[in-house]
C-alpha positions in Angstrom: -10.5 -9.6 -26.7 -9.9 -13.3 -26.6 -6.6 -14.9 -27.3 -6.3 -16.4 -30.8 -5.1 -19.9 -31.6 -2.4 -20.0 -34.3 -1.4 -23.4 -35.5 1.8 -22.2 -37.0 3.0 -21.1 -33.6 1.7 -23.9 -31.5 5.0 -25.5 -31.0 6.6 -22.2 -30.1 4.0 -21.8 -27.3 4.6 -25.4 -26.1 8.2 -24.7 -25.9 7.7 -21.4 -23.9 5.6 -23.4 -21.4 8.6 -25.6 -20.8 10.3 -22.5 -19.7 7.9 -20.8 -17.7 5.2 -23.3 -16.6 4.3 -27.0 -15.8 2.3 -28.7 -18.4 -1.0 -29.1 -16.4 -1.1 -25.5 -15.5 -1.6 -23.8 -18.8 -5.0 -23.7 -20.7 -5.0 -20.6 -22.5 -4.6 -22.1 -25.8 -7.9 -23.8 -25.5 -9.9 -20.5 -25.6 -9.9 -19.7 -29.1 -12.4 -19.0 -31.9 -12.4 -21.8 -34.5 -12.6 -19.5 -37.6 -9.2 -18.0 -37.2 -6.9 -21.1 -37.2 -3.6 -19.7 -38.4 -1.4 -16.6 -38.4 -2.1 -16.2 -42.0 -5.9 -16.0 -41.2 -5.2 -13.5 -38.5 -3.3 -11.1 -40.7 -5.1 -11.7 -44.0 -7.3 -8.7 -43.5 -7.6 -5.5 -41.4 -10.6 -6.8 -39.3 -8.7 -9.8 -38.0 -5.6 -7.9 -37.4 -7.4 -5.5 -35.3 -8.8 -8.3 -33.2 -5.1 -9.4 -32.6 -4.3 -5.8 -31.7 -7.0 -6.0 -29.1 -5.7 -9.4 -27.9 -2.4 -7.7 -27.2 -4.2 -5.1 -25.1 -6.3 -7.7 -23.3 -3.3 -8.7 -20.9 -3.0 -5.4 -19.3 -2.7 -5.7 -15.6 -5.9 -4.7 -13.6 -4.6 -1.6 -12.0 -6.7 -0.7 -8.8 -8.0 -4.2 -8.5 -8.2 -5.5 -4.9 -8.0 -9.0 -6.2 -4.9 -8.7 -8.3 -3.0 -5.2 -7.9 -0.2 -5.8 -5.5 0.0 -2.0 -5.1 -3.4 -1.8 -3.6 -3.4 -4.6 -0.9 0.2 -5.8 -0.8 1.4 -2.6 1.2 0.1 -0.9 4.2 -2.6 1.6 2.9 -5.5 -0.7 3.7 -6.4 -3.2 6.3 -9.3 -5.6 6.8 -10.8 -8.2 9.1 -8.5 -11.1 9.3 -9.3 -14.2 11.7 -7.1 -14.0 14.7 -6.3 -10.2 14.1 -9.3 -8.2 14.8 -11.2 -9.4 18.0 -14.3 -10.9 17.2 -14.0 -10.7 13.4 -15.0 -13.3 11.0 -12.4 -15.0 8.7 -15.0 -15.1 6.1 -14.6 -11.2 5.5 -11.4 -11.0 4.0 -9.9 -13.3 1.3 -8.2 -11.2 -1.4 -4.9 -12.9 -2.6 -2.8 -9.7 -2.7 -3.5 -9.2 1.0 -1.3 -12.2 1.7 1.7 -10.1 0.5 1.0 -7.6 3.2 0.7 -10.4 5.9 4.0 -11.8 4.8 2.7 -15.0 3.3 4.5 -14.9 0.1 6.1 -18.3 -1.0 8.0 -19.8 -3.8 6.0 -23.0 -4.1 2.8 -21.3 -5.2 3.6 -17.6 -5.0 0.8 -15.0 -4.7 0.8 -13.0 -8.0 2.3 -15.6 -10.1 -0.2 -15.1 -12.8 1.7 -11.9 -13.5 4.8 -14.0 -14.7 2.5 -16.2 -16.8 0.4 -13.6 -18.4 2.9 -11.1 -19.1 5.1 -13.6 -21.1 2.1 -14.6 -22.9 1.3 -11.0 -23.8 4.9 -10.4 -24.8 4.7 -13.5 -27.1 1.4 -12.3 -28.8 3.1 -8.6 -29.2 6.0 -10.3 -31.0 3.6 -12.3 -33.2 1.7 -9.1 -34.1 4.9 -7.2 -35.0 6.2 -10.2 -37.1 3.1 -10.2 -39.2 1.3 -6.7 -39.4 3.1 -5.8 -42.5 1.3 -8.7 -44.2 -2.0 -7.2 -43.7 -3.2 -6.1 -47.4 -6.0 -3.6 -46.6 -4.8 -1.2 -44.0 -3.8 2.3 -44.2 -0.2 3.0 -43.7 -0.7 5.7 -41.1 -3.0 3.4 -39.1 -0.5 0.6 -39.4 2.2 2.7 -37.9 -0.2 3.7 -35.0 -0.8 0.0 -34.1 2.8 -0.8 -34.2 3.5 2.1 -31.9 0.7 0.7 -29.7 2.0 -2.9 -29.6 5.6 -1.8 -29.0 4.3 0.3 -26.0 2.5 -2.7 -24.6 5.5 -5.1 -25.2 7.6 -2.4 -23.3 4.9 -2.0 -20.5 4.6 -5.8 -20.0 8.5 -6.1 -19.6 8.5 -3.0 -17.2 5.6 -4.5 -15.1 7.7 -7.7 -14.6 10.8 -5.8 -13.7 8.8 -4.0 -11.0 7.8 -7.2 -9.4 10.7 -9.4 -10.1 13.8 -7.3 -10.9 16.0 -8.7 -13.6 14.0 -10.8 -16.0 14.4 -12.6 -19.4 14.0 -10.4 -22.4 11.9 -11.8 -25.0 12.7 -9.5 -28.0 11.5 -11.6 -30.7 9.5 -14.6 -31.7 11.3 -18.0 -31.4 11.5 -20.0 -34.6 9.3 -22.9 -34.6 12.3 -25.0 -34.9 14.0 -23.6 -31.7 15.7 -26.1 -29.6 15.1 -26.7 -25.8 18.5 -25.0 -25.2 17.3 -22.0 -27.1 14.1 -21.6 -25.2 15.7 -22.0 -21.8 16.1 -18.2 -21.5 18.1 -16.7 -18.8 17.5 -13.4 -16.8 19.3 -10.2 -18.1 21.2 -7.7 -16.0 18.9 -5.1 -14.7 20.4 -2.3 -16.7 20.0 -4.1 -19.9 16.3 -4.9 -18.9 15.6 -1.1 -18.5 17.5 0.1 -21.5 15.5 -2.5 -23.7 12.1 -1.1 -22.4 13.2 2.5 -23.0 14.3 1.8 -26.5 10.9 0.1 -27.2 9.0 3.3 -25.9 11.2 5.6 -27.8 10.3 3.5 -30.9 6.6 3.5 -29.8 6.5 7.4 -29.3 7.5 7.9 -32.9 4.5 6.1 -34.3 1.8 7.2 -31.8 -0.7 10.0 -32.1 -0.6 13.0 -29.9 -4.1 12.5 -28.7 -7.2 10.4 -29.3 -9.3 11.8 -32.1 -12.3 9.4 -31.6 -13.0 9.5 -28.0 -16.3 7.5 -28.3 -14.4 4.3 -29.6 -10.8 4.9 -28.6 -10.5 6.2 -25.1 -7.8 4.0 -23.4 -5.8 3.5 -26.4 -2.2 4.6 -26.2 -0.9 8.0 -27.2 2.4 9.7 -27.5 2.1 11.4 -23.9 1.3 8.1 -22.4 4.3 6.5 -23.9 6.6 9.4 -22.8 4.9 9.4 -19.3 5.6 5.7 -18.8 9.2 6.2 -20.2 9.6 8.8 -17.6 8.4 6.4 -15.0 10.7 3.6 -16.2 13.7 6.0 -16.0 12.8 7.1 -12.6 12.8 3.5 -11.3 16.0 2.9 -13.1 17.6 5.9 -11.3 16.1 4.9 -7.9 18.1 3.3 -5.0 16.6 -0.2 -5.6 18.1 -0.4 -9.1 20.9 2.1 -9.1 24.0 1.0 -7.1 22.2 -1.6 -5.0 24.8 -3.6 -3.1 22.3 -5.6 -1.4 21.7 -7.8 -4.4 25.3 -8.0 -5.4 25.2 -11.8 -4.9 22.5 -12.3 -7.6 23.9 -13.7 -10.6 23.2 -16.2 -13.5 24.8 -19.8 -13.5 27.5 -18.4 -15.9 28.6 -15.7 -13.4 26.8 -12.7 -15.0 26.0 -10.3 -12.4 22.2 -9.2 -12.4 22.7 -5.9 -10.4 25.0 -3.0 -11.2 26.4 -2.0 -7.6 27.8 1.3 -9.0 25.6 4.4 -8.5 25.2 6.6 -11.5 23.8 10.1 -10.6 23.4 10.8 -14.3 20.4 8.3 -14.5 18.6 11.0 -12.5 19.3 13.7 -14.9 18.1 11.5 -17.7 14.9 10.8 -15.7 14.4 14.6 -15.2 14.6 15.2 -19.0 12.2 12.4 -19.7 9.8 13.8 -17.2 10.0 17.3 -18.6 9.3 16.0 -22.1 6.3 14.0 -20.9 4.9 17.0 -19.0 5.3 19.1 -22.1 3.8 16.7 -24.5 0.8 16.2 -22.1 0.2 19.9 -21.4 0.3 20.6 -25.2 -2.9 18.8 -25.5 -4.7 20.4 -22.7 -3.8 18.1 -19.7 -3.9 20.1 -16.5 -4.5 19.6 -12.8 -8.2 19.1 -12.2 -10.3 21.8 -10.6 -13.9 21.2 -9.4 -16.8 23.4 -10.6 -20.1 23.2 -8.9 -23.5 24.7 -9.6 -23.9 24.7 -5.8 -22.6 27.6 -3.4 -20.0 25.7 -1.6 -17.3 26.5 0.9 -13.6 27.0 -0.4 -12.7 23.9 1.6 -15.3 21.7 -0.1 -14.3 23.0 -3.5 -10.8 22.1 -3.0 -11.5 18.8 -1.5 -13.9 17.8 -4.5 -11.0 18.8 -6.8 -8.8 16.2 -5.1 -11.5 13.5 -5.0 -12.6 14.1 -8.7 -9.1 14.0 -10.0 -9.3 10.3 -9.5 -13.0 9.7 -9.6 -14.1 11.7 -12.5 -13.5 9.4 -15.6 -11.4 10.9 -18.3 -10.9 14.4 -16.6 -8.4 17.1 -17.5 -5.6 15.6 -15.2 -5.7 12.0 -16.5 -2.8 11.2 -18.8 -3.5 7.5 -18.9 -6.6 5.5 -17.5 -6.8 1.7 -18.0 -10.1 1.3 -19.7 -9.9 -2.5 -18.6 -9.8 -1.7 -15.1 -13.0 -0.1 -13.6 -13.6 0.8 -10.1 -17.0 -0.4 -9.0 -15.6 -3.3 -6.8 -13.2 -1.2 -4.8 -15.9 1.5 -4.1 -18.1 -1.1 -2.6 -15.2 -2.4 -0.3 -14.0 0.9 1.0 -17.2 3.0 1.2 -18.9 3.7 4.5 -22.7 3.4 5.0 -22.9 7.2 4.7 -26.8 7.1 4.8 -27.2 5.9 8.4 -30.8 5.0 7.7 -29.7 2.3 5.4 -27.0 0.4 7.1 -28.2 -3.1 6.2 -27.3 -2.4 2.6 -25.0 -5.4 2.1 -23.9 -4.1 -1.3 -21.6 -1.7 0.5 -19.3 -4.1 2.0 -16.9 -1.7 3.9 -14.2 -4.7 4.2 -11.3 -2.3 3.6 -10.4 0.5 5.9 -7.1 2.5 6.5 -4.7 2.3 9.3 -3.6 5.1 11.7 -0.2 5.2 9.8 -2.0 6.8 6.8 -3.7 9.3 9.1 -0.4 10.4 10.3 1.1 11.0 6.9 -1.1 14.0 5.9 0.0 17.4 6.7 -1.7 20.0 9.1 -3.7 22.8 7.7 -0.3 24.7 7.5 1.2 22.4 4.9 3.9 20.7 7.2 4.2 17.2 8.7 2.3 17.0 12.1 5.3 16.1 14.0 7.0 19.3 12.7 4.2 21.8 13.0 5.0 24.3 16.0 1.4 24.9 16.6 0.1 21.4 16.4 0.1 19.0 19.6 1.5 16.0 18.1 2.0 14.2 21.3 -1.8 14.5 22.2 -3.0 13.5 18.7 -5.1 10.5 20.2 -6.8 12.7 22.8 -10.4 13.8 22.1 -11.9 17.3 21.4 -15.2 18.8 20.6 -15.7 20.1 17.0 -16.8 24.0 16.9 -18.1 26.2 14.1 -14.6 26.8 12.8 -14.2 23.1 12.1 -17.0 23.2 9.4 -17.2 21.7 6.7 -15.0 18.9 8.0 -16.3 17.8 11.3 -19.8 18.0 12.7 -20.2 20.8 15.2 -20.7 19.6 18.6 -19.2 16.1 18.0 -16.6 14.7 20.2 -13.8 13.0 18.2 -10.2 12.1 18.0 -7.8 15.2 17.9 -5.9 13.9 14.9 -8.9 14.8 12.8 -8.5 18.5 13.6 -6.7 21.2 11.8 -5.3 19.0 8.9 -4.9 19.8 5.3 -7.5 19.4 2.6 -6.2 16.2 1.3 -6.9 14.6 4.7 -10.6 15.4 4.6 -10.7 14.4 0.8 -9.1 11.1 1.4 -10.3 10.0 4.9 -13.9 9.3 6.3 -13.7 9.4 10.1 -15.8 9.4 13.3 -17.7 12.7 13.2 -16.5 13.7 9.8 -18.6 15.1 7.0 -18.9 13.1 3.6 -19.9 15.4 0.8 -22.3 14.1 -1.8 -23.7 10.6 -2.1 -27.2 12.4 -2.7 -26.6 15.5 -0.4 -25.1 18.5 -2.2 -26.2 21.1 0.0 -23.7 22.0 2.7 -26.5 22.8 5.2 -27.6 19.3 5.0 -24.7 16.8 4.7 -24.0 13.2 5.7 -21.5 12.6 8.4 -20.4 9.2 9.8 -20.1 7.6 13.2 -17.7 4.7 13.6 -17.8 3.7 17.2 -19.1 0.4 18.6 -22.8 -0.2 17.8 -22.8 3.0 15.8 -23.9 2.7 12.2 -20.3 2.2 10.8 -18.9 0.7 14.0 -17.0 -2.4 14.4 -15.1 -2.0 11.1 -11.4 -2.9 10.7 -9.7 0.2 11.9 -12.5 2.8 12.3 -11.3 5.1 9.3 -12.7 4.8 5.7 -11.1 5.8 2.3 -13.4 8.5 1.0 -11.1 9.4 -1.9 -11.9 6.4 -4.2 -15.7 6.7 -3.7 -17.4 8.8 -6.4 -19.4 11.7 -4.9 -22.4 11.0 -7.0 -23.0 7.5 -5.8 -26.4 6.9 -3.8 -27.1 4.3 -1.3 -30.7 3.2 -1.3 -32.7 0.4 0.7 -32.7 -2.3 0.7 -29.5 -3.2 -1.3 -29.4 -0.5 -3.9 -26.1 1.2 -4.5 -25.8 3.3 -7.7 -22.0 3.3 -8.4 -20.4 5.9 -10.8 -17.6 3.7 -12.1 -14.4 5.2 -13.5 -11.4 3.5 -15.3 -8.5 3.4 -13.1 -6.1 6.3 -13.4 -2.6 4.8 -14.1 -0.9 8.3 -14.5 -2.2 11.6 -13.4 -0.4 14.9 -14.1 0.4 15.6 -10.4 2.2 12.1 -10.2 4.3 13.4 -13.2 4.9 16.6 -11.5 6.4 15.0 -8.5 8.3 12.7 -10.4 10.1 15.5 -12.3 10.8 17.2 -8.9 12.3 14.2 -7.4 14.4 13.6 -10.4 15.6 17.2 -10.6 16.3 17.3 -6.7 18.4 13.9 -7.0 20.4 15.1 -10.0 21.1 18.7 -8.9 19.8 19.3 -5.5 17.1 22.0 -4.5 16.3 24.6 -6.9 13.4 27.0 -7.9 12.3 24.6 -10.5 12.1 21.7 -8.1 10.1 23.6 -5.5 7.8 25.1 -8.3 6.6 21.7 -9.4 6.0 20.6 -5.9 4.0 23.8 -5.2 1.8 23.4 -8.3 0.5 20.1 -6.5 0.5 21.9 -3.0 -1.5 24.9 -4.4 -4.3 22.7 -5.9 -4.6 21.3 -2.3 -4.9 24.7 -1.0 -1.4 24.9 0.6 1.4 27.4 0.6 4.6 26.7 -1.1 7.2 24.6 0.4 9.6 27.5 1.5 6.8 29.5 3.0 5.2 26.7 4.8 8.5 25.4 6.4 9.7 28.9 7.1 6.7 30.0 9.0 5.3 26.8 10.7 8.0 24.0 10.9 10.3 23.4 13.8 12.8 22.5 11.0 12.6 25.6 8.9 15.5 24.9 6.6 14.5 21.4 5.6 13.7 22.5 2.0 17.3 23.8 1.6 19.1 20.5 1.3 18.7 17.7 -1.0 18.1 15.2 1.8 15.5 17.4 3.4 13.7 18.1 0.1 14.0 14.4 -0.8 12.0 13.8 2.4 9.4 16.4 1.5 8.9 15.0 -2.0 8.5 11.5 -0.6 5.9 12.6 1.6 4.0 14.6 -1.0 3.9 11.5 -3.1 2.6 9.5 -0.2 -0.1 12.0 0.3 -1.0 13.1 -3.3 -1.1 9.6 -4.4 -2.5 7.9 -1.4 -4.5 4.7 -2.1 -3.8 4.7 -5.9 -1.6 1.8 -5.8 1.7 3.9 -6.0 3.0 3.7 -2.4 3.7 0.0 -2.5 6.2 0.4 -5.3 7.7 3.8 -4.2 8.7 2.5 -0.8 10.5 -0.3 -2.5 12.3 1.8 -5.1 13.4 4.3 -2.5 14.7 1.2 -0.5 13.0 2.5 2.6 10.5 -0.2 2.9 11.9 -1.8 6.0 12.0 1.5 7.8 8.1 1.8 7.3 6.8 -1.7 7.1 8.6 -3.3 10.0 6.1 -1.8 12.5 2.6 -2.5 14.0 -0.6 -1.8 12.2 -2.7 0.3 14.3 -6.4 1.1 14.4 -8.9 2.8 16.6 -10.3 0.6 19.3 -13.6 -0.1 17.3 -15.1 -2.2 20.3 -15.4 0.9 22.3 -18.5 3.3 22.7 -17.0 6.3 24.1 -14.8 8.7 22.3 -12.0 8.6 24.8 -11.8 4.8 24.8 -12.3 4.7 20.9 -9.5 7.0 20.3 -6.9 4.7 22.1 -4.9 3.0 19.3 -4.9 -0.8 19.2 -2.4 -2.9 17.6 -4.1 -5.1 14.8 -1.0 -6.8 13.4 2.8 -6.7 13.4 4.4 -6.5 10.0 7.8 -7.8 9.0 9.4 -6.8 5.8 12.5 -8.8 4.9 15.2 -8.1 2.3 13.7 -10.8 0.1 10.4 -9.0 0.0 11.7 -6.4 -2.4 11.1 -8.8 -5.2 8.6 -11.6 -5.9 10.0 -15.1 -6.0 10.0 -17.1 -9.3 7.8 -20.1 -8.9 10.0 -22.9 -7.9 8.7 -25.5 -10.6 9.7 -23.0 -13.3 13.4 -23.1 -12.1 13.3 -26.7 -11.9 12.2 -26.9 -15.6 14.6 -24.1 -16.6 18.0 -24.4 -15.0 19.1 -21.1 -16.7 16.7 -19.3 -14.4 17.9 -18.3 -11.1 15.9 -17.6 -8.1 15.6 -14.1 -6.3 17.8 -13.8 -3.2 16.3 -15.0 -0.1 13.8 -17.4 -1.7 
């Protein structure tokens, strides 16, 4: 999947570089095969055109990447060693660029994540060239050609949408510029946000008409775009369009082009939620019609009900191409993130440096998950929220979640199955990794001088680690890698519930789709749980109360999958969450009592400008029609 060099479009590419880059910063035109020199060659036969199709795919963002996905390290779900933050930590531990977003180091001179701006516009350019020339291919079947056009229209829409999520209003590159385009013609301006969304939606509608319902050649084509994928992405686009960040946002009223064109519509439109709900329902029906369903774990072992439920939650992410996956990115695989989040589960093999354990999870995330009764820990009438950082000794009733007789923090007790599926903690069992009999399981210890001690927060992300990985001495680690799940059915269910609630308020339909996700996690339905266990029993009966429930369900169900970063922003609640301390356990203590005392690792600051990335300053200097995002 290498970018091809096309002499006939060389001047167009150079003009676009004037718009978006400085001359010395772009070398992508140099990486090309010599035997495909022109557009005419590229589309002279099916084989060459297919290579160009794969080139259009090759720009797909690396979902789930700790190096380049802002959704992973740009928010507050992970924490790592940073010089001057963790006492005694080495600055050599943690150097991933996207983590600088979390630290508040974003800037406009050399922005973190600037490659998205460059790469997405290159991708859009190549998509336009493909669409301009695919009809010239003489030896291609008409049905296959339609499907390829559908795929590339989807990709073109998705690349625009990804830029919108990061930058807000963007220039729309609807067609290839002519070779003789003037400088003024290529100095494009940003378009109003509603126009941006509407254009992406129209492209996805066109793509869906051409795409197949499902992949018929899984061995060769898994990861290619289908109609359910296109409809699901359309649903997500429309959900973003309806959300507070983009729907009636007065905070960005001052953002306008140099000609006075306002880039944000400050008038709230409730109908956008109804349209989003309709799109979500269409995507659900298309997905379920081809057999997509919430994943359930089946094992040859005799396992407890809790373990079966927890493995269903873990494997909904980690089992590649499982029944719940609507779209997995076949260019983004999970090996590196698994190396970085896994604990040393086998405590006889802690010198294994292949398992880096650089990334842990802050206490904020531990507080998000429900109690075993399916309500927030601060609302459960039977759960002592104020003493959650005290200590307690596990008993037989705490199996298979906590080792009997182990003294650990109270926050780990009596939680829902998704807590135990997601979090690895001091004294907690870790099913799998070579041990599959519940009579003999690994458990981890995370206090100072213990095998997993002196890690950033004292808590690990179990969810992303495949259960069949095995750690062996001295450096062996067999990793079962999986393509990153971009959209799962549970995500789509909660999107539908959210859009319905916002458009018409609480209903049986809204709660039904929330309860589908809760039931897979072993929880009672919303109405029953809140009525019996919450100190706020009528919460599900109001739009505002059910909104909070849906938002928390998303933060639990989709934790650590790169969704929270964007959700907090589109809901416009990021300052409420992110202007706070990052807390971890006191990992330099040896006793349970001292270890359980929370410590401040960092104090985050989220400013209004942090809702969107800055456009690189040099790009605006070269193209005066581009205006900078507010605050930068």
